[in-house]
ROGULO-450353 format. One line per 2 residues: number of its first residue (from 0); for each residue x negated, y, z of C-alpha. Coordinates in steps of 0.5 Angstrom, whole numbers, always signed. Layout:
<pts>
NUM) X Y Z  ...
</pts>
This chain:
<pts>
0) -91 +96 +38  -86 +91 +36
2) -81 +94 +41  -81 +100 +38
4) -79 +99 +31  -74 +95 +34
6) -72 +101 +37  -73 +106 +30
8) -70 +100 +26  -63 +101 +31
10) -63 +108 +32  -63 +108 +24
12) -58 +103 +23  -52 +105 +29
14) -53 +113 +30  -55 +115 +24
16) -55 +112 +17  -50 +107 +19
18) -53 +102 +13  -52 +95 +15
20) -58 +91 +16  -58 +87 +11
22) -59 +93 +6  -66 +94 +10
24) -67 +87 +9  -66 +88 +3
26) -70 +93 +1  -76 +91 +6
28) -75 +85 +1  -76 +88 -5
30) -82 +93 -3  -85 +86 +0
32) -84 +83 -7  -87 +89 -11
34) -93 +88 -6  -94 +83 -9
36) -95 +86 -16  -102 +84 -16
38) -102 +77 -15  -97 +76 -21
40) -92 +81 -25  -87 +83 -23
42) -80 +86 -27  -74 +90 -24
44) -67 +87 -26  -62 +92 -25
46) -54 +91 -26  -47 +92 -23
48) -41 +87 -21  -35 +88 -23
50) -28 +84 -21  -22 +84 -27
52) -19 +90 -26  -26 +93 -28
54) -26 +95 -20  -34 +95 -18
56) -35 +90 -12  -40 +93 -6
58) -42 +87 -2  -43 +82 -6
60) -49 +77 -6  -55 +77 -12
62) -60 +72 -11  -64 +66 -14
64) -62 +60 -15  -68 +56 -14
66) -69 +60 -8  -63 +63 -4
68) -68 +67 +0  -70 +71 -6
70) -63 +76 -6  -59 +84 -5
72) -53 +85 -4  -49 +91 -9
74) -48 +98 -6  -43 +102 -5
76) -42 +103 -12  -43 +96 -13
78) -50 +96 -17  -56 +92 -15
80) -63 +92 -16  -68 +86 -15
82) -76 +85 -17  -77 +78 -20
84) -83 +75 -23  -83 +75 -30
86) -80 +69 -34  -74 +66 -34
88) -69 +66 -28  -62 +64 -26
90) -58 +69 -21  -52 +67 -17
92) -48 +72 -16  -42 +71 -11
94) -36 +75 -7  -32 +73 -2
96) -25 +71 -5  -28 +70 -12
98) -31 +65 -17  -39 +65 -16
100) -42 +66 -22  -49 +64 -27
102) -53 +69 -29  -59 +67 -34
104) -64 +73 -34  -69 +73 -40
106) -75 +77 -40  -74 +82 -45
108) -67 +84 -42  -67 +89 -35
110) -59 +91 -35  -54 +85 -33
112) -46 +88 -32  -43 +81 -29
114) -35 +81 -28  -33 +76 -23
116) -25 +73 -23  -22 +72 -17
118) -21 +65 -14  -14 +64 -14
120) -13 +67 -21  -19 +63 -24
122) -16 +57 -22  -9 +59 -24
124) -11 +60 -30  -12 +53 -32
126) -6 +47 -32  -9 +41 -28
128) -5 +36 -32  -8 +30 -28
130) -9 +25 -34  -9 +29 -40
132) -15 +34 -39  -14 +41 -36
134) -10 +46 -41  -10 +54 -41
136) -5 +57 -37  -4 +62 -43
138) -3 +56 -48  +1 +52 -44
140) +9 +51 -45  +11 +47 -39
142) +13 +50 -32  +8 +49 -28
144) +5 +51 -20  -1 +52 -18
146) -4 +53 -10  -12 +53 -8
148) -14 +50 -2  -15 +57 +1
150) -7 +58 +0  -5 +52 +3
152) -10 +54 +9  -7 +60 +10
154) +0 +57 +12  -3 +52 +17
156) -9 +47 +18  -5 +41 +20
158) -1 +37 +14  -2 +38 +6
160) +4 +37 +4  +7 +42 +9
162) +4 +48 +7  +5 +46 +0
164) +13 +47 +1  +12 +54 +4
166) +9 +56 -3  +13 +53 -9
168) +21 +53 -7  +21 +47 -12
170) +18 +43 -8  +22 +42 -3
172) +22 +37 +5  +29 +35 +5
174) +31 +36 +14  +30 +30 +18
176) +34 +32 +24  +34 +25 +27
178) +26 +24 +27  +23 +32 +28
180) +16 +32 +28  +15 +25 +29
182) +7 +24 +26  +9 +17 +24
184) +15 +18 +19  +14 +19 +12
186) +18 +26 +10  +22 +25 +4
188) +20 +30 -2  +24 +32 -8
190) +21 +37 -14  +27 +40 -17
192) +33 +36 -13  +35 +29 -15
194) +35 +24 -21  +36 +18 -17
196) +42 +15 -14  +40 +14 -8
198) +43 +7 -6  +39 +4 +0
200) +41 -3 -4  +37 -2 -10
202) +30 -2 -5  +26 -8 -4
204) +22 -9 +1  +16 -5 -3
206) +19 +1 -6  +19 +8 -5
208) +25 +13 -5  +28 +14 -11
210) +28 +21 -11  +20 +22 -9
212) +15 +25 -14  +9 +21 -17
214) +3 +24 -13  -4 +24 -17
216) -11 +24 -13  -16 +26 -17
218) -13 +23 -24  -10 +16 -21
220) -4 +15 -18  -4 +15 -11
222) +2 +14 -5  +5 +18 -1
224) +2 +17 +6  -6 +18 +3
226) -3 +24 +1  +1 +26 +7
228) -7 +24 +11  -11 +27 +7
230) -15 +33 +10  -14 +39 +7
232) -21 +42 +7  -22 +37 +2
234) -17 +40 -3  -20 +45 -9
236) -13 +45 -12  -5 +42 -13
238) -2 +43 -18  +7 +42 -19
240) +8 +39 -26  +16 +40 -26
242) +20 +40 -33  +19 +35 -39
244) +15 +39 -42  +9 +38 -37
246) +11 +31 -34  +13 +27 -39
248) +4 +25 -41  +7 +21 -34
250) +13 +18 -38  +17 +12 -34
252) +15 +16 -27  +16 +23 -28
254) +23 +24 -27  +22 +27 -20
256) +16 +31 -22  +9 +30 -21
258) +4 +33 -16  -3 +33 -18
260) -9 +34 -12  -16 +36 -14
262) -21 +35 -9  -27 +39 -8
264) -33 +37 -13  -41 +37 -12
266) -44 +43 -15  -51 +44 -17
268) -56 +47 -13  -59 +47 -6
270) -56 +42 -1  -49 +45 +2
272) -47 +42 +9  -40 +45 +11
274) -36 +43 +19  -29 +44 +20
276) -25 +44 +26  -18 +44 +27
278) -15 +45 +33  -8 +45 +35
280) -3 +45 +41  +4 +42 +39
282) +10 +44 +44  +16 +40 +44
284) +22 +45 +42  +28 +44 +46
286) +32 +49 +45  +38 +46 +41
288) +40 +42 +46  +45 +46 +51
290) +47 +39 +56  +51 +41 +62
292) +47 +41 +69  +49 +35 +75
294) +55 +40 +78  +58 +42 +71
296) +57 +34 +70  +61 +32 +75
298) +66 +37 +74  +68 +35 +68
300) +68 +28 +69  +73 +30 +76
302) +77 +34 +70  +78 +29 +65
304) +80 +24 +71  +74 +19 +71
306) +76 +19 +79  +84 +17 +78
308) +86 +11 +80  +91 +13 +75
310) +88 +13 +69  +86 +5 +69
312) +89 +0 +67  +86 -5 +72
314) +87 -6 +79  +82 +0 +82
316) +82 +3 +89  +82 +11 +90
318) +79 +10 +96  +73 +7 +93
320) +73 +11 +86  +73 +17 +92
322) +67 +15 +95  +64 +14 +88
324) +66 +22 +87  +63 +24 +94
326) +57 +21 +94  +55 +25 +87
328) +58 +31 +90  +53 +29 +96
330) +47 +28 +91  +49 +35 +87
332) +50 +39 +93  +43 +38 +96
334) +40 +40 +90  +39 +33 +85
336) +40 +36 +78  +34 +33 +74
338) +32 +35 +67  +31 +28 +63
340) +30 +32 +56  +23 +34 +60
342) +20 +26 +62  +18 +23 +56
344) +15 +30 +53  +9 +33 +53
346) +4 +39 +49  -1 +35 +45
348) -7 +37 +44  -9 +35 +37
350) -16 +35 +34  -19 +34 +27
352) -27 +34 +25  -29 +34 +18
354) -36 +34 +16  -39 +35 +8
356) -45 +35 +5  -46 +36 -3
358) -51 +38 -7  -56 +36 -14
360) -60 +37 -20  -58 +38 -27
362) -58 +32 -28  -55 +28 -21
364) -50 +31 -16  -47 +28 -9
366) -42 +29 -4  -41 +26 +2
368) -36 +27 +7  -32 +24 +13
370) -27 +27 +17  -23 +25 +23
372) -16 +27 +26  -13 +25 +33
374) -5 +27 +32  -4 +27 +40
376) +4 +28 +38  +10 +32 +43
378) +12 +25 +46  +9 +21 +51
380) +5 +15 +48  +6 +18 +42
382) +0 +18 +37  -3 +19 +30
384) -10 +18 +29  -13 +17 +22
386) -20 +18 +19  -23 +17 +13
388) -30 +18 +8  -32 +19 +2
390) -37 +19 -3  -38 +22 -9
392) -44 +21 -15  -44 +24 -22
394) -50 +23 -27  -51 +28 -32
396) -55 +27 -38  -55 +30 -44
398) -47 +29 -47  -45 +24 -43
400) -43 +25 -35  -41 +20 -31
402) -37 +20 -24  -35 +15 -19
404) -32 +16 -12  -31 +12 -7
406) -27 +13 -1  -25 +9 +5
408) -19 +10 +11  -15 +9 +16
410) -10 +11 +20  -8 +8 +27
412) -1 +9 +29  +3 +9 +36
414) +10 +9 +37  +12 +12 +43
416) +14 +7 +49  +19 +12 +52
418) +24 +10 +46  +29 +15 +43
420) +29 +22 +45  +37 +21 +45
422) +36 +17 +51  +33 +22 +56
424) +38 +27 +53  +44 +23 +55
426) +42 +22 +62  +46 +24 +67
428) +42 +30 +72  +45 +28 +78
430) +41 +21 +78  +34 +22 +81
432) +28 +18 +77  +26 +15 +84
434) +30 +11 +88  +30 +13 +96
436) +24 +9 +97  +20 +12 +92
438) +21 +7 +86  +23 +7 +79
440) +29 +3 +80  +32 +0 +75
442) +38 +2 +75  +41 +9 +76
444) +48 +6 +78  +51 -1 +79
446) +58 -3 +76  +60 -7 +82
448) +67 -10 +85  +72 -5 +81
450) +67 -2 +78  +65 -7 +73
452) +70 -3 +68  +64 +1 +66
454) +58 -1 +64  +52 -1 +69
456) +47 +5 +67  +40 +4 +67
458) +34 +7 +69  +31 +9 +61
460) +24 +10 +66  +24 +3 +68
462) +23 +1 +61  +19 +6 +58
464) +13 +5 +64  +13 -3 +61
466) +8 -6 +57  +12 -6 +51
468) +9 -3 +45  +10 -2 +37
470) +5 +1 +33  +1 +0 +26
472) -6 -1 +23  -7 +1 +16
474) -14 +1 +11  -16 +3 +4
476) -21 +3 +0  -20 +6 -7
478) -26 +6 -12  -25 +11 -18
480) -30 +11 -24  -29 +16 -29
482) -34 +18 -36  -34 +23 -41
484) -38 +24 -47  -39 +29 -52
486) -39 +27 -59  -39 +35 -61
488) -37 +40 -58  -30 +40 -60
490) -30 +31 -59  -30 +27 -53
492) -29 +21 -50  -27 +20 -44
494) -24 +14 -39  -23 +11 -33
496) -22 +5 -28  -19 +6 -21
498) -19 -1 -17  -15 +0 -9
500) -14 -5 -3  -10 -3 +3
502) -8 -7 +9  -2 -6 +14
504) -1 -9 +20  +6 -7 +24
506) +7 -10 +31  +13 -9 +35
508) +13 -13 +42  +19 -11 +47
510) +18 -14 +55  +22 -19 +58
512) +24 -14 +63  +27 -9 +59
514) +35 -8 +60  +37 -10 +53
516) +36 -17 +56  +40 -17 +61
518) +46 -21 +58  +40 -26 +54
520) +38 -33 +57  +31 -34 +60
522) +28 -37 +53  +32 -30 +49
524) +29 -25 +54  +23 -21 +50
526) +22 -21 +43  +15 -19 +38
528) +15 -18 +30  +10 -17 +26
530) +9 -16 +18  +2 -17 +14
532) +3 -13 +8  -4 -14 +3
534) -3 -9 -3  -8 -9 -9
536) -8 -5 -15  -12 -4 -21
538) -11 +1 -28  -16 +3 -33
540) -16 +8 -39  -18 +11 -44
542) -18 +18 -48  -20 +21 -54
544) -19 +29 -53  -20 +33 -60
546) -20 +41 -58  -21 +47 -64
548) -22 +53 -66  -20 +55 -73
550) -19 +62 -74  -14 +64 -71
552) -11 +57 -70  -13 +53 -63
554) -12 +46 -63  -12 +41 -57
556) -10 +34 -58  -11 +28 -55
558) -10 +20 -55  -10 +15 -50
560) -9 +8 -47  -7 +6 -41
562) -6 -1 -36  -4 -3 -29
564) -2 -7 -24  +0 -7 -17
566) +1 -13 -13  +3 -13 -6
568) +5 -19 -1  +8 -19 +6
570) +8 -24 +11  +13 -23 +17
572) +14 -26 +23  +19 -26 +30
574) +19 -30 +36  +23 -29 +42
576) +23 -31 +49  +17 -28 +54
578) +16 -30 +61  +15 -23 +65
580) +9 -20 +65  +6 -23 +58
582) +2 -18 +54  +6 -20 +47
584) +2 -25 +45  +7 -29 +40
586) +3 -36 +43  +8 -35 +50
588) +14 -34 +47  +19 -40 +47
590) +21 -40 +40  +24 -36 +33
592) +31 -32 +34  +37 -37 +32
594) +36 -39 +25  +29 -35 +25
596) +23 -37 +21  +17 -34 +19
598) +18 -30 +12  +14 -28 +6
600) +15 -24 +0  +11 -22 -6
602) +12 -17 -12  +8 -16 -18
604) +8 -11 -23  +5 -9 -29
606) +5 -3 -34  +2 +0 -40
608) +2 +6 -44  +0 +9 -50
610) +1 +17 -50  -1 +22 -55
612) +0 +30 -54  -1 +36 -58
614) -2 +43 -56  -2 +49 -61
616) -3 +56 -61  -4 +61 -66
618) -7 +68 -64  -6 +66 -57
620) +2 +69 -58  +5 +63 -61
622) +5 +57 -57  +8 +49 -59
624) +7 +43 -55  +9 +35 -56
626) +8 +29 -52  +10 +22 -54
628) +9 +16 -50  +11 +9 -50
630) +11 +6 -44  +11 -2 -42
632) +12 -6 -36  +16 -11 -32
634) +21 -6 -27  +27 -7 -32
636) +30 -12 -35  +26 -18 -40
638) +30 -16 -45  +28 -8 -44
640) +21 -9 -44  +18 -2 -48
642) +21 +4 -48  +20 +12 -51
644) +19 +18 -47  +18 +25 -51
646) +18 +32 -50  +17 +39 -54
648) +15 +45 -52  +15 +52 -55
650) +13 +59 -52  +11 +66 -54
652) +5 +71 -51  +9 +77 -52
654) +4 +82 -48  -1 +79 -53
656) +4 +83 -59  +0 +89 -61
658) +7 +94 -59  +5 +92 -52
660) +2 +96 -47  -3 +92 -43
662) -4 +97 -38  +2 +96 -36
664) +5 +89 -39  -2 +84 -37
666) +3 +77 -37  +10 +77 -41
668) +10 +70 -43  +17 +66 -46
670) +17 +58 -46  +21 +52 -46
672) +22 +45 -46  +26 +39 -47
674) +25 +32 -47  +26 +25 -43
676) +22 +22 -38  +24 +15 -33
678) +24 +14 -26  +21 +7 -23
680) +23 +8 -16  +28 +2 -17
682) +25 -3 -13  +21 -8 -17
684) +25 -15 -18  +31 -12 -20
686) +31 -16 -27  +29 -23 -22
688) +33 -28 -19  +30 -29 -13
690) +31 -36 -9  +31 -37 -2
692) +30 -43 +3  +36 -46 +7
694) +34 -47 +14  +32 -54 +16
696) +33 -60 +12  +35 -67 +10
698) +34 -73 +8  +33 -70 +1
700) +29 -64 +3  +30 -57 +3
702) +35 -54 -1  +34 -47 -5
704) +39 -41 -6  +40 -35 -10
706) +39 -29 -6  +39 -24 -12
708) +42 -25 -20  +37 -21 -23
710) +39 -17 -29  +35 -19 -36
712) +38 -13 -40  +37 -7 -34
714) +36 -2 -38  +30 +4 -36
716) +33 +10 -32  +32 +16 -37
718) +32 +24 -35  +34 +29 -41
720) +31 +35 -38  +32 +42 -41
722) +28 +47 -38  +26 +55 -40
724) +23 +60 -36  +19 +66 -37
726) +12 +69 -33  +12 +77 -32
728) +5 +80 -29  +4 +88 -29
730) +0 +94 -27  -6 +90 -26
732) -2 +84 -24  +0 +88 -17
734) +8 +85 -20  +9 +78 -22
736) +16 +74 -23  +16 +67 -25
738) +23 +65 -27  +26 +58 -29
740) +33 +55 -31  +34 +48 -32
742) +38 +42 -33  +36 +34 -32
744) +41 +28 -33  +39 +21 -32
746) +43 +17 -36  +44 +11 -34
748) +43 +10 -27  +41 +4 -24
750) +46 +2 -18  +48 -4 -15
752) +55 -6 -16  +59 -11 -10
754) +60 -18 -13  +66 -22 -10
756) +64 -26 -4  +65 -33 -8
758) +59 -32 -12  +55 -33 -5
760) +51 -26 -8  +52 -20 -4
762) +51 -15 -11  +48 -14 -17
764) +44 -9 -21  +47 -5 -26
766) +45 +1 -31  +51 +5 -30
768) +54 +12 -30  +50 +19 -30
770) +47 +24 -24  +46 +31 -28
772) +42 +36 -23  +41 +44 -26
774) +38 +49 -22  +34 +56 -22
776) +27 +58 -18  +24 +64 -18
778) +18 +68 -14  +16 +75 -13
780) +10 +78 -10  +9 +85 -10
782) +3 +90 -8  +4 +96 -6
784) -3 +96 -4  -8 +93 -8
786) -16 +97 -7  -20 +91 -9
788) -26 +95 -8  -25 +96 -1
790) -22 +89 +0  -16 +92 +3
792) -10 +89 +0  -2 +88 +2
794) +3 +84 -2  +10 +82 -1
796) +12 +75 -3  +20 +72 -4
798) +22 +66 -7  +28 +62 -8
800) +31 +56 -11  +38 +53 -12
802) +40 +47 -16  +46 +42 -16
804) +47 +34 -17  +53 +32 -20
806) +55 +24 -21  +59 +22 -28
808) +61 +16 -32  +62 +11 -26
810) +70 +11 -26  +73 +6 -21
812) +66 +2 -22  +64 +4 -14
814) +71 +4 -12  +70 -2 -7
816) +64 +2 -5  +68 +8 -2
818) +73 +4 +1  +67 +1 +5
820) +65 +8 +7  +72 +11 +8
822) +73 +5 +13  +67 +6 +17
824) +67 +14 +16  +68 +15 +24
826) +64 +9 +26  +58 +12 +22
828) +59 +19 +20  +58 +17 +13
830) +62 +23 +9  +59 +21 +2
832) +63 +19 -4  +61 +16 -11
834) +66 +20 -15  +66 +23 -22
836) +65 +31 -22  +62 +30 -16
838) +55 +31 -12  +51 +26 -9
840) +51 +31 -3  +57 +33 -2
842) +61 +32 +5  +68 +29 +5
844) +73 +30 +10  +80 +31 +12
846) +82 +39 +12  +83 +42 +20
848) +87 +48 +21  +85 +47 +28
850) +87 +46 +35  +94 +48 +35
852) +96 +53 +42  +102 +51 +44
854) +101 +43 +45  +93 +43 +44
856) +93 +38 +39  +90 +39 +32
858) +93 +40 +26  +91 +38 +18
860) +92 +39 +12  +95 +34 +8
862) +92 +33 +0  +99 +37 -2
864) +96 +43 +3  +102 +40 +8
866) +100 +42 +16  +102 +35 +21
868) +99 +32 +27  +97 +26 +23
870) +90 +25 +20  +91 +21 +14
872) +83 +18 +10  +87 +19 +4
874) +87 +26 +5  +79 +27 +5
876) +77 +33 +0  +71 +36 -1
878) +69 +40 +5  +62 +44 +2
880) +56 +41 +0  +49 +38 +4
882) +45 +42 +0  +44 +50 +1
884) +46 +55 -5  +39 +58 -4
886) +33 +57 -1  +26 +59 -1
888) +21 +63 +3  +20 +70 +5
890) +13 +73 +6  +7 +78 +7
892) +0 +78 +7  -5 +84 +8
894) -12 +83 +7  -18 +88 +11
896) -25 +88 +9  -26 +81 +13
898) -20 +80 +16  -13 +77 +14
900) -7 +75 +16  +0 +73 +14
902) +7 +71 +15  +13 +66 +12
904) +19 +65 +14  +24 +61 +11
906) +32 +62 +9  +37 +57 +7
908) +45 +60 +5  +51 +56 +4
910) +50 +49 +6  +54 +46 +10
912) +53 +40 +16  +56 +36 +20
914) +55 +38 +28  +54 +32 +31
916) +53 +34 +38  +61 +37 +37
918) +64 +30 +34  +60 +26 +41
920) +59 +31 +45  +65 +35 +46
922) +71 +31 +44  +70 +23 +43
924) +67 +23 +50  +71 +16 +52
926) +70 +12 +59  +63 +9 +57
928) +61 +17 +55  +63 +19 +61
930) +56 +15 +63  +52 +20 +59
932) +51 +27 +60  +55 +32 +55
934) +54 +39 +51  +56 +45 +56
936) +62 +47 +51  +65 +40 +53
938) +67 +43 +60  +68 +51 +59
940) +71 +51 +50  +76 +47 +51
942) +84 +47 +51  +86 +47 +58
944) +94 +50 +57  +100 +52 +52
946) +98 +58 +50  +89 +57 +49
948) +87 +59 +43  +81 +54 +42
950) +76 +51 +38  +77 +44 +42
952) +82 +39 +44  +84 +39 +52
954) +79 +35 +56  +80 +28 +57
956) +77 +21 +57  +83 +17 +53
958) +84 +21 +46  +79 +19 +41
960) +79 +25 +35  +77 +23 +27
962) +73 +27 +23  +76 +33 +20
964) +73 +40 +17  +73 +42 +24
966) +66 +38 +26  +63 +40 +19
968) +60 +47 +19  +56 +53 +15
970) +47 +51 +16  +45 +58 +14
972) +39 +59 +18  +32 +64 +18
974) +26 +60 +21  +19 +63 +23
976) +15 +57 +18  +8 +61 +19
978) +3 +66 +22  -4 +66 +21
980) -10 +71 +23  -17 +70 +19
982) -23 +73 +20  -29 +72 +15
984) -36 +73 +18  -40 +70 +13
986) -43 +77 +10  -45 +79 +18
988) -52 +81 +19  -51 +75 +25
990) -50 +70 +21  -53 +72 +16
992) -60 +71 +20  -58 +64 +23
994) -58 +62 +15  -51 +61 +15
996) -47 +61 +8  -40 +61 +10
998) -37 +63 +17  -30 +63 +18
1000) -25 +63 +24  -17 +62 +24
1002) -11 +62 +28  -4 +59 +26
1004) +3 +58 +29  +8 +54 +26
1006) +15 +53 +27  +15 +58 +32
1008) +23 +61 +32  +29 +58 +28
1010) +36 +63 +28  +42 +59 +26
1012) +49 +61 +24  +51 +52 +27
1014) +49 +51 +34  +47 +43 +33
1016) +41 +38 +36  +35 +37 +32
1018) +30 +33 +34  +35 +26 +36
1020) +31 +21 +37  +24 +26 +37
1022) +24 +32 +38  +22 +37 +34
1024) +15 +42 +35  +12 +49 +36
1026) +5 +49 +34  -1 +54 +35
1028) -7 +52 +32  -15 +54 +31
1030) -20 +53 +25  -27 +54 +25
1032) -31 +52 +18  -38 +54 +17
1034) -42 +52 +12  -50 +52 +12
</pts>
């Protein structure tokens, strides 16, 4: 009989009615409840579920909050019927992609209408400021952008910040072509360009990038590393505060913008258990390399004259040179063509797992989670392993709400023993990895007898297989306690106490067998260094908030005070000289380096501030914001302990006017703000004198000397910001547009001036000059297909950002720095200048007309435009700018029922770049350079005979080429940044039977393709990677 019933059920479902089985389950559930009416009185609750646009939602879940086994789903018209025992109840109404809503059932009310809000739009209707409460987006005049955790995961499942930069054009990750995808190199991020002068000498051992934004995690300041390692599945939303109107509440730390991260909070109800698995393959991307094969490299050496004794000044022997050449030719002809680039790399497998348990009652809520991520990167032996745990507890009683969040996390990172990737890319392909005995020889080629004019060629594999090591360990404990007490519906008092303790240890050991010590004495072979950093901080705050709606006047105001202290200690040690075969224990070393000794540094910074902010709106149309903050900090001079920061903002919700057609115009808001913010990312001890001890001592003790002269009059770095923008939405939000223009002037800047050597001090921190940044941003989205009821949506997106920074007010104060840069231009490829009226990202070089077809020589232009064969550093002019004229994202997403997919492409237009591959691997290949492999263009594209039209000079091992505009190229590119396919199975019958509340699978690809106008080498010290990922999320 049971088998017959199953056949009938399957026939009715699949062959005739094609009705989802969960509707039958709901029917029999209702039928069963109705049948039990004799035991207790029941009522039939009816209702309909809509979305924000008024479209009905079929398939929405409706169930009892106290017992989720009692429930149903809406029909094709969004209607539901549910039989419940008489009395008061609370229903939960949910739909995929929507905010779930509670519906309170009253005994005498049988009909209900429920309107669900889209998860993204619900979050985006508020502005999470981090420290000053949550503001209504509709009445806020600052420039902000919010993305949800789901939007972040639509880009990728790896790094939070990598996903964020794909969703807002103002948040830029500066390309690091040297370190590529190295997991242990922190990215460099900016919001709306630069606000500080990036001179490395202004930073001490504890400071950060002067242009890095401030990061806030759940209301407390945090670090870039913690955000970078944060489990992406914990994130509820990220808000970017961009202008003074939104960032002035952070006062002296807000010039670079603020990134506010909010994690998922526990919810009342039954216990929920969720598990996330993120798996990925990292595939090394070597497509930017264009290296010669063994036959090409040997022919290039022959044409350069390497094997012709006439090209050597020493007493060389042609016969021995011929012997060397023909031996290599023999190697080539027998098939030796080693592709060294693949030796240090591999396909890395990453895996990340997180488990979360949350729930609670009306009074006590809890959230407990653990996470683990192993980033096995593309260079052998390179990894980043992170783990974390969190316990969040919330107590609610009447008007009091207390939350305590404890987070513990750790990171173990290892750098590749294979060293810099460029070493492998530059190794000649006619060498074999193993000698004739199958051993990894120390040398690929020895320079003996007449060959001593060369250096020895070492085998990079020999060094890689030694027991050298390099890595670090980090451990952090953070506890944040917050409370909120509501005196009334309008007035509340809140506060918090944040405590943090962190430990970091870095160890580097180079084995004594390493070839870099070949010319060192036995007591200096091998090196070991470590640094132990301990940091601790606390911050305490209190805020009184008042919100009131009086007729058409809406007021929100608060007053907040905060004190904070950050303290760090660094103990370092370096020793040299190790016996062969040792494991790097410092106890085996022979002693310190010459004049070396242990190091110690400490830093303590205290700050205090008082904040007042006001938000006012009239009839939801006319808006006004004001912020005032008084900051005190020990970062700046003792004579300049305090400074004020403020902002004013205004806005107009035009769509609220009676003359607007709200069926067409859903949002039309004009806003603007002006104010001042500051920047403390300039080093913590610039206002203090720092002394050091001389090595050794005398009968009178150890002498001291001044290592840094502090500036007690060092002024606060301030940025005056003006921003104007508009937010638009049309046709039931099918078309949205956000446009902003802004200017940011940092005056004064903090720089270091060079002092005369006779003073004994190399430089001196001072307040001088300014940096002004102007820019614009645009984001547009359009949905050609927008059927929410059927869950069929197709959206096209485009974004773009432009900004340019300009120096001013320096005069001749930095002439010595510019002279130092000029003298080392060809040595370190530094094309910058600190000159009024120009950008910190400008590239300076002597202009080049090209290669003269008749002579093969390069023709330059003087400043006056006269052609010459003579290169002169004084003829340098601005050639271009590293920053693009426009960069952003072009993307599309498509949703069909439970299936969704998205594509995102990054574009960059108008920027310039110094092509180091052209400069180092096509020209400027000297005698030493011939010992390394080079770019193919050095063989095929160089000038050979009179009349040749070529981009590059003739092959030579003796000539050198200075940097000119010929090596600076356009850097326009289009990259396939991300692709995603997701399938949500939460409402499938077989999933419901397993009692899972949610189940979702996703596949990602990241950084798969890049097309560029300049053929440059990318990932020079660490290669880039193409990533393919898989994610699974299950909730019980």
